N, C-alpha and C positions, 0 to 999 in steps of 0.2 A: 504494499500499499504505500502510495507517495505521500510526502508531507505537503501540507498547505502552505501556500506563500504567506509571509508574515505581513499583514496589512500595514501595521505600524511601521515597519521598515521601509515598505515601499513609499509611504507618504513622506517620511523623512528623507528619503532619496529625492522625491520629487520637489520638495520645498527647498532643499539645499541646491538645486540647479544641477543635479548630477545627471544631465543628458535629458532624454525624453521623459516625461512623467509617466509613472507606473500605471496611473488610471486616468485615462482621458475623460473629459467631460464633454457630453454632446449638448450644443446650444439648442434651446428650445424654439428658436426662430429659424434655424437652418439645420441642414443634415451635415455640416461640417463639424469636425472634431476641435474643440478648443482646449489647449493645454491648461492644466490646473495653475491658477495664479494670474492668467493673463485677463484682460479687462476689455469689454466692448467699448470702442472709442466714445461712444455717447454717454458712457457712465464714468469716464475719467473725471476726476474732481467732483464726484456726486457722493452723498451719503445716503443710505437706506433709511427710510422712516417707516416703521412697521407698528402694528397693533393686532390684537387677537379679537375677533368678533364671532358672533353666533353664525353658523352656516347659511342661514337665511339672508344675512346682510351681504355676504358674498354673491349668493345667487341674485339677489335684487340688483347689486351694482353691476354685475355682469349683463343682466337683461336690460338695464338702463343704458348700458354701452352700446348693445345691439340696436336698441330703439333709437338711439341717438347717432349711430355709426361713429362711436367714438371709443378710444381705449380706456381701460381701468385707470391707467396712470394719468390721462388727461382729465377724467372726471375727478380724480382725487386732487390734481393740481387746482382745479377750478374750485373745489371744495375748500381746500386749504387757504387759497387767496381770498375766498369769501369770509373765512374765519378770521384772517388777518385784518381785512377791512373792518369787520365788526367791531374788533378790539382796537381800533385806531393804528394798526401797523401797516407798512407798505406791502402791497401784494407782491412778494418777491419769488413765489414758488415757480 
């Protein structure tokens, strides 16, 4: 019986820049393989803002996006800018 590969060792090798990453990541928007640690150009200099909601919130947000022919990110950007405006802050999202 062969021994399984050590996942922790593979991840350490990948993060140290030791050649090709042991585990490639498949991008959700394309069928190309993206090495671990690389970033999509549109996300460089950006930070993730996340929260946990009931599954019904996710479903309703996706439906609203379909109805308005808009992405979830665009809808959230609009909502965050509305929140900033409500509290007297500049809409910078």
